[in-house]
BATOR-818666 format. One line per field, with one value per residue (C-alpha): x, y, z; residue in three letters. Coordinates in Angstrom, 3 decimals, decimal comma. Layout:
N
xx <- c(X/...);
yy <- c(Y/...);
zz <- c(Z/...);
residu <- c(ALA/...);
END
This chain:
442
xx <- c(85,819/83,677/80,059/78,485/74,911/73,144/69,935/67,892/65,304/62,675/61,595/57,791/56,718/53,811/51,002/47,810/45,765/42,099/40,248/37,757/40,464/40,200/43,798/44,576/45,616/47,211/50,921/50,874/47,263/46,296/44,277/41,644/37,801/35,383/32,590/29,490/30,535/27,283/26,981/23,166/23,042/19,587/17,575/17,533/15,317/14,906/11,621/12,475/11,586/7,355/5,917/2,443/0,735/-2,924/-5,331/-6,908/-9,347/-9,552/-13,471/-15,836/-15,029/-17,862/-19,994/-20,855/-18,048/-15,227/-11,700/-9,013/-6,067/-2,100/0,848/4,532/7,786/10,130/13,241/13,636/16,840/17,455/19,707/17,402/13,878/11,233/7,658/5,907/2,296/-0,087/-1,015/-3,756/-4,620/-8,272/-9,718/-11,919/-14,362/-16,178/-18,630/-17,895/-14,868/-13,098/-10,923/-8,437/-7,059/-3,321/-1,093/3,004/4,547/1,133/1,197/-0,047/-1,167/1,914/5,350/7,644/11,486/13,086/13,523/17,248/19,868/19,360/17,372/17,884/15,705/13,378/9,508/6,150/2,868/-0,565/-3,623/-7,359/-10,611/-13,728/-16,816/-20,231/-23,640/-23,649/-25,192/-22,440/-20,545/-20,224/-18,789/-15,421/-11,921/-10,654/-7,413/-5,951/-2,347/-0,730/0,954/3,390/5,036/7,953/8,345/10,764/10,183/10,633/13,539/16,565/18,050/17,498/20,699/20,871/17,727/14,634/11,878/7,938/5,313/1,696/-1,338/-1,838/1,528/4,128/7,471/9,824/12,784/11,027/9,087/7,609/4,646/2,052/2,091/-1,029/-2,375/-5,723/-7,833/-11,776/-13,838/-17,573/-20,396/-24,194/-25,472/-28,666/-26,471/-27,738/-30,069/-28,860/-28,547/-28,964/-24,997/-24,626/-21,959/-22,777/-24,796/-21,014/-18,138/-14,879/-11,338/-8,334/-4,781/-2,257/1,695/3,642/7,183/10,047/13,299/16,958/16,098/13,085/10,834/7,435/7,497/4,556/1,273/-0,801/-3,969/-6,462/-9,911/-12,256/-15,978/-16,912/-20,340/-23,763/-26,722/-28,070/-31,115/-29,655/-27,088/-23,904/-20,585/-17,168/-14,829/-11,251/-10,010/-6,651/-6,528/-8,689/-11,581/-14,982/-17,092/-20,055/-22,784/-22,743/-18,595/-17,026/-14,375/-10,849/-8,268/-4,916/-3,778/-2,380/0,282/1,689/2,076/0,735/0,665/-0,783/-3,656/-4,415/-7,315/-7,951/-10,968/-10,741/-13,641/-13,009/-15,288/-14,287/-10,735/-11,276/-9,996/-10,860/-8,728/-9,470/-6,901/-7,987/-6,381/-5,194/-7,417/-10,503/-12,665/-11,488/-14,008/-13,450/-16,643/-19,365/-22,253/-21,969/-25,097/-23,717/-20,067/-21,727/-24,931/-26,947/-27,369/-24,167/-22,530/-24,557/-27,165/-26,193/-26,385/-26,130/-23,389/-20,609/-20,718/-17,312/-17,133/-16,885/-15,108/-11,540/-10,087/-6,445/-5,266/-1,853/-0,108/3,022/4,080/5,656/7,298/8,896/10,729/7,446/6,607/9,010/8,615/7,804/4,794/3,090/2,702/6,273/5,730/3,001/0,348/-2,546/-4,137/-6,512/-9,997/-12,348/-15,385/-19,308/-21,837/-25,175/-27,175/-30,483/-29,675/-27,275/-25,056/-21,508/-20,509/-16,755/-14,670/-14,931/-10,954/-10,549/-13,586/-15,164/-17,279/-20,097/-22,461/-20,156/-20,877/-24,456/-26,005/-25,509/-21,581/-21,798/-19,582/-21,357/-17,818/-15,609/-12,222/-10,750/-6,969/-7,537/-9,398/-12,428/-15,238/-18,455/-21,972/-24,765/-27,665/-29,518/-27,036/-25,669/-21,743/-21,800/-23,111/-20,593/-17,949/-18,503/-15,289/-17,020/-19,592/-16,373/-14,716/-17,659/-18,020/-14,158/-14,759/-17,566/-15,722/-17,829/-14,612/-10,973/-10,038/-10,146/-8,766/-5,963/-8,848/-10,880/-8,567/-8,279/-11,909/-11,968/-9,484/-11,989/-15,441/-17,945/-18,216/-19,432/-19,360/-19,393/-23,015/-23,399/-20,482/-19,641/-16,709/-14,391/-11,026/-9,545/-11,496/-12,219/-8,580/-6,416/-3,820/-4,814);
yy <- c(-12,857/-9,770/-10,887/-8,782/-8,191/-7,696/-5,508/-6,074/-3,325/-3,901/-0,389/-0,539/1,774/4,041/1,796/2,713/0,630/0,700/-1,717/-2,658/-4,141/-1,187/0,151/3,321/5,071/8,164/7,884/8,055/6,995/3,870/1,184/0,485/-0,851/-1,407/-3,739/-4,122/-7,003/-8,645/-11,015/-12,308/-13,631/-15,444/-14,318/-17,280/-17,306/-19,867/-20,431/-23,314/-23,876/-23,618/-26,607/-27,955/-25,906/-26,116/-23,113/-23,506/-21,372/-19,586/-19,578/-22,192/-24,611/-24,064/-21,506/-18,223/-15,695/-18,442/-17,470/-19,888/-18,983/-20,623/-19,717/-20,336/-19,616/-19,560/-18,032/-16,272/-15,520/-14,275/-12,424/-9,847/-8,102/-10,600/-10,758/-13,862/-14,591/-17,056/-19,489/-21,461/-21,690/-22,988/-25,265/-28,117/-30,663/-32,190/-29,817/-26,804/-24,640/-21,851/-19,308/-18,150/-14,577/-14,770/-12,197/-12,100/-10,472/-9,460/-6,839/-7,848/-10,488/-9,996/-10,026/-7,556/-7,363/-4,314/-3,032/-3,196/-5,915/-9,096/-10,540/-13,099/-13,254/-15,053/-14,174/-15,414/-16,290/-16,736/-17,942/-16,618/-17,914/-16,518/-18,701/-16,926/-18,155/-21,726/-23,458/-21,450/-23,945/-27,943/-29,617/-31,839/-31,706/-28,768/-29,361/-27,663/-26,919/-23,399/-22,926/-19,915/-18,898/-16,584/-13,880/-11,760/-8,298/-6,013/-3,102/-1,898/-1,989/-5,548/-5,527/-9,032/-11,163/-11,092/-11,227/-11,119/-9,863/-10,845/-9,653/-10,159/-10,479/-12,322/-10,747/-13,705/-14,102/-17,430/-16,066/-19,159/-19,992/-18,088/-17,681/-19,235/-16,523/-15,426/-12,266/-11,814/-9,472/-9,049/-7,136/-5,584/-5,725/-3,492/-0,151/2,351/1,288/0,015/-3,560/-5,767/-5,277/-9,167/-9,042/-12,298/-11,010/-12,418/-13,672/-14,156/-14,761/-13,846/-13,331/-11,116/-11,854/-9,346/-10,358/-7,888/-8,013/-7,086/-3,225/-3,617/-3,169/-4,802/-7,571/-10,173/-10,435/-13,188/-12,960/-15,851/-15,659/-18,077/-17,586/-18,774/-17,540/-16,672/-14,973/-13,076/-12,718/-11,087/-12,205/-11,009/-10,848/-10,178/-7,525/-6,244/-2,924/-2,554/0,900/2,405/3,403/1,369/0,879/2,204/4,246/4,733/4,194/7,288/7,895/7,072/5,175/4,771/2,230/-1,135/-0,753/1,997/1,034/-1,874/-5,283/-8,606/-10,355/-13,926/-15,346/-19,174/-20,252/-23,174/-25,433/-27,573/-29,839/-31,578/-30,196/-28,604/-24,956/-22,235/-19,272/-15,675/-12,698/-9,185/-5,835/-4,109/-1,751/-3,978/-4,745/-7,998/-10,656/-12,819/-14,528/-14,386/-15,746/-15,982/-17,975/-20,940/-20,423/-21,695/-23,457/-20,954/-19,858/-21,324/-21,031/-18,558/-20,507/-22,274/-26,116/-26,358/-28,578/-26,247/-26,127/-26,413/-23,623/-25,037/-22,193/-20,617/-17,952/-17,287/-14,061/-13,916/-10,458/-9,395/-5,709/-4,459/-2,016/-2,901/0,612/2,323/0,472/0,640/-1,171/1,736/2,487/-0,995/-3,576/-3,798/0,449/-0,171/0,539/-1,745/-0,478/-3,190/-2,487/-5,645/-4,993/-6,610/-5,561/-6,611/-7,965/-7,085/-3,758/-2,787/-1,332/-1,650/-2,028/-0,918/-1,382/1,031/1,051/1,863/3,949/5,488/8,010/7,761/6,607/3,152/4,161/4,190/6,778/4,680/4,573/0,833/0,317/-1,915/-3,289/-4,508/-5,677/-7,991/-8,543/-12,097/-15,562/-14,056/-15,323/-13,802/-13,255/-15,742/-14,543/-11,839/-11,374/-7,937/-7,176/-5,064/-8,252/-10,587/-7,926/-5,274/-2,959/-2,594/0,271/2,351/1,503/2,260/5,355/6,275/5,280/7,834/10,603/11,136/10,932/11,632/9,205/5,348/2,990/0,279/-2,512/-0,855/-0,798/-4,426/-4,799/-8,828/-9,593/-9,532/-11,660/-11,443/-13,404/-16,854/-15,363/-18,818/-19,051/-15,971/-16,677/-19,298/-21,007/-22,957/-23,142/-22,952/-25,503/-24,200/-22,872/-25,634/-26,605/-24,261);
zz <- c(-15,536/-16,902/-17,418/-20,417/-20,832/-23,894/-23,990/-27,324/-27,571/-30,117/-31,716/-33,013/-35,397/-33,950/-33,312/-32,162/-29,714/-28,847/-26,330/-28,593/-30,652/-33,825/-33,110/-32,525/-28,771/-28,701/-26,598/-23,150/-22,791/-20,782/-22,362/-20,890/-20,488/-17,885/-16,652/-13,986/-12,264/-10,322/-7,918/-6,062/-2,674/-2,759/0,211/2,886/6,573/9,344/11,372/14,203/17,449/17,332/19,078/19,656/22,030/23,952/23,948/27,691/29,203/32,877/32,543/33,033/29,553/27,194/28,614/26,468/26,506/27,707/26,207/25,320/24,812/24,096/22,210/21,494/21,097/17,930/16,467/13,160/11,452/7,813/6,021/4,585/5,479/5,902/6,848/8,626/7,613/9,199/6,035/8,143/11,757/11,895/14,494/13,389/15,115/12,353/10,768/13,981/13,034/15,180/13,961/16,589/16,406/16,277/17,233/16,645/20,166/21,128/18,879/14,943/13,229/10,708/11,593/9,806/10,432/10,005/6,284/6,097/6,822/8,322/11,736/14,171/17,204/19,292/18,827/20,357/18,586/20,531/19,440/20,905/20,824/22,235/22,263/21,318/22,651/24,073/21,330/18,605/18,934/19,080/22,505/21,904/20,874/18,197/16,579/13,617/11,910/12,013/9,355/9,538/6,219/5,645/2,547/1,283/1,694/-1,466/-0,792/-2,274/-5,230/-7,463/-8,691/-10,602/-10,480/-11,825/-9,103/-8,654/-6,124/-5,762/-4,478/-1,980/0,393/-1,732/-2,733/-4,240/-6,456/-7,633/-10,606/-12,326/-10,209/-8,497/-4,924/-3,601/-1,674/-2,664/-1,752/-1,914/-4,107/-2,713/-3,912/-3,717/-7,039/-6,365/-7,599/-7,160/-4,765/-1,291/-0,316/2,221/3,348/3,212/0,627/-0,744/-4,072/-5,778/-4,090/-6,041/-4,813/-7,105/-7,153/-8,839/-9,931/-11,305/-12,544/-13,150/-14,772/-13,304/-13,949/-11,949/-14,872/-15,111/-17,685/-17,391/-15,327/-14,119/-12,622/-11,721/-10,742/-9,114/-8,149/-4,442/-3,501/-5,119/-3,295/-6,050/-8,298/-10,812/-13,469/-13,843/-15,862/-14,350/-16,137/-15,858/-17,221/-17,438/-18,667/-16,019/-17,989/-18,646/-21,662/-18,898/-18,875/-15,023/-14,007/-15,758/-13,459/-14,853/-12,615/-12,864/-15,561/-14,661/-17,063/-19,849/-23,075/-25,441/-24,089/-25,489/-22,992/-22,936/-21,206/-20,389/-19,148/-17,399/-16,694/-13,124/-14,012/-17,287/-17,206/-20,667/-21,393/-23,917/-24,874/-26,300/-26,748/-25,795/-26,335/-23,150/-23,941/-23,533/-20,930/-20,113/-19,996/-16,908/-16,045/-18,790/-16,546/-13,002/-12,510/-14,614/-12,705/-9,270/-10,554/-9,280/-5,265/-3,795/-0,524/1,780/3,434/6,813/6,935/3,364/1,419/0,153/-3,541/-5,337/-8,048/-11,824/-13,400/-12,728/-15,319/-15,877/-17,319/-18,860/-20,077/-21,997/-21,772/-24,805/-23,008/-19,568/-19,410/-19,106/-16,030/-13,035/-10,250/-8,212/-10,129/-9,623/-7,012/-5,674/-5,031/-3,433/-5,826/-6,796/-9,989/-11,263/-11,966/-11,760/-12,013/-12,215/-15,029/-13,908/-16,725/-15,164/-14,737/-17,456/-14,187/-13,660/-10,026/-9,078/-6,020/-3,903/-3,544/-6,900/-7,953/-4,643/-6,868/-9,472/-6,475/-5,591/-1,864/-0,967/1,036/4,126/3,671/2,408/-0,857/-3,553/-4,362/-1,480/-1,575/1,027/1,111/2,791/1,990/3,550/5,385/3,989/5,799/5,259/3,566/5,369/7,996/8,012/7,609/10,723/12,534/11,129/11,608/14,551/13,211/9,776/10,738/11,996/8,529/6,346/8,270/7,544/3,938/3,397/4,785/8,136/10,029/9,452/12,157/12,308/14,705/13,320/14,118/11,735/9,109/9,425/10,169/8,331/11,008/13,795/13,468/16,002/18,994/17,986/14,203/12,968/13,163/10,533/8,577/5,462/6,519/3,863/5,091/1,580/0,451/-3,084/-3,759/-1,778/-4,530/-7,069);
residu <- c(UNK/UNK/UNK/UNK/UNK/UNK/UNK/UNK/UNK/UNK/UNK/UNK/UNK/UNK/UNK/UNK/UNK/UNK/UNK/UNK/UNK/UNK/UNK/UNK/UNK/UNK/UNK/UNK/UNK/UNK/UNK/UNK/UNK/UNK/UNK/UNK/UNK/UNK/UNK/UNK/UNK/UNK/UNK/UNK/UNK/UNK/UNK/UNK/UNK/UNK/UNK/UNK/UNK/UNK/UNK/UNK/UNK/UNK/UNK/UNK/UNK/UNK/UNK/UNK/UNK/UNK/UNK/UNK/UNK/UNK/UNK/UNK/UNK/UNK/UNK/UNK/UNK/UNK/UNK/UNK/UNK/UNK/UNK/UNK/UNK/UNK/UNK/UNK/UNK/UNK/UNK/UNK/UNK/UNK/UNK/UNK/UNK/UNK/UNK/UNK/UNK/UNK/UNK/UNK/UNK/UNK/UNK/UNK/UNK/UNK/UNK/UNK/UNK/UNK/UNK/UNK/UNK/UNK/UNK/UNK/UNK/UNK/UNK/UNK/UNK/UNK/UNK/UNK/UNK/UNK/UNK/UNK/UNK/UNK/UNK/UNK/UNK/UNK/UNK/UNK/UNK/UNK/UNK/UNK/UNK/UNK/UNK/UNK/UNK/UNK/UNK/UNK/UNK/UNK/UNK/UNK/UNK/UNK/UNK/UNK/UNK/UNK/UNK/UNK/UNK/UNK/UNK/UNK/UNK/UNK/UNK/UNK/UNK/UNK/UNK/UNK/UNK/UNK/UNK/UNK/UNK/UNK/UNK/UNK/UNK/UNK/UNK/UNK/UNK/UNK/UNK/UNK/UNK/UNK/UNK/UNK/UNK/UNK/UNK/UNK/UNK/UNK/UNK/UNK/UNK/UNK/UNK/UNK/UNK/UNK/UNK/UNK/UNK/UNK/UNK/UNK/UNK/UNK/UNK/UNK/UNK/UNK/UNK/UNK/UNK/UNK/UNK/UNK/UNK/UNK/UNK/UNK/UNK/UNK/UNK/UNK/UNK/UNK/UNK/UNK/UNK/UNK/UNK/UNK/UNK/UNK/UNK/UNK/UNK/UNK/UNK/UNK/UNK/UNK/UNK/UNK/UNK/UNK/UNK/UNK/UNK/UNK/UNK/UNK/UNK/UNK/UNK/UNK/UNK/UNK/UNK/UNK/UNK/UNK/UNK/UNK/UNK/UNK/UNK/UNK/UNK/UNK/UNK/UNK/UNK/UNK/UNK/UNK/UNK/UNK/UNK/UNK/UNK/UNK/UNK/UNK/UNK/UNK/UNK/UNK/UNK/UNK/UNK/UNK/UNK/UNK/UNK/UNK/UNK/UNK/UNK/UNK/UNK/UNK/UNK/UNK/UNK/UNK/UNK/UNK/UNK/UNK/UNK/UNK/UNK/UNK/UNK/UNK/UNK/UNK/UNK/UNK/UNK/UNK/UNK/UNK/UNK/UNK/UNK/UNK/UNK/UNK/UNK/UNK/UNK/UNK/UNK/UNK/UNK/UNK/UNK/UNK/UNK/UNK/UNK/UNK/UNK/UNK/UNK/UNK/UNK/UNK/UNK/UNK/UNK/UNK/UNK/UNK/UNK/UNK/UNK/UNK/UNK/UNK/UNK/UNK/UNK/UNK/UNK/UNK/UNK/UNK/UNK/UNK/UNK/UNK/UNK/UNK/UNK/UNK/UNK/UNK/UNK/UNK/UNK/UNK/UNK/UNK/UNK/UNK/UNK/UNK/UNK/UNK/UNK/UNK/UNK/UNK/UNK/UNK/UNK/UNK/UNK/UNK/UNK/UNK/UNK/UNK/UNK/UNK/UNK/UNK/UNK/UNK/UNK/UNK/UNK/UNK/UNK/UNK/UNK/UNK/UNK/UNK/UNK/UNK/UNK/UNK/UNK/UNK/UNK/UNK);
END
């Protein structure tokens, strides 16, 4: 039997086809379209194996200069670049507090993995405490909790997700809340005359969180400020400049703006006693008022004398900034790129002088004739000197730091660059120790 196959050919009239549905493609051309495919693998890290450890000494226990040491191993694993930081580690015996010096792998107080790729390795953390004078610390058992926190490093293309960067020192893909870390501002307020260098005329803590979109453009900023100590006879206001200029008769230097373009600035003044709050709005070109009156923010003199009760702050100010032009504010020119362009400054009501941070404005006489800055930014939760105790006594490496700051030398040691990590032996007798008591939980 012969099989017959029939072919049916459908003849179409000439039709132009377009990928977007309009119709119309020339003959012998492919119909195509394209799309970007985006995927984010969340950064994950694990820190395991850290156990309790004891600090012991080979010296005579309790003698002046006795050194206590100890440590333990842990395993760090991550699928991207991370940093390990110490969030707490003070040792307490009733009201007596000792702050160990912690080092990762006998090298640094912070552990950074390689800037690219994952990580899996064993590390060690060691603690060291050196006693001061015999009377400087109470006898007995000291204990505390060492908390290690693993945070992502910022680097490479963001790709899909939004992310945030905080000062001090947190990078995160969680953009909904503040990091919880605090840096410190400390002022001497006799400008332009040198002060007593105890850096407790006004002490505040602050933190900044910048939030970026998927194109690595800055979209919103959140800041918190809280007063910690006040040892001044003068009264002050605290302001924040976002555009790099001050409405000032003495601070004329123009610094790099914190943002480019317009922005809405919302300031919330929180009363920590009553829980009440008030809201004000500013333009990004304004000197934004942070604290109206530092004397009332801490009930007069506070937290600068030995053996005194710690005075809790009465207010906290939060600032929320929404940028109109994120495309003008790439991450490379903001905190994510390593730039700190915020300019908090102290206005002294009695003298009508503005005091800048030397890190932002090293001009206009903001460093006195002895190399001491009038405004100091410390990138940690810092312990400030007692009234009348020079910062050189409390932190021995500060003298080298101020010599470098004043341009008297071009060389500076690693210890001097991080002078705030090295209090003098027995320094608890010269410093206020709060162990996060003011900002814990905020």
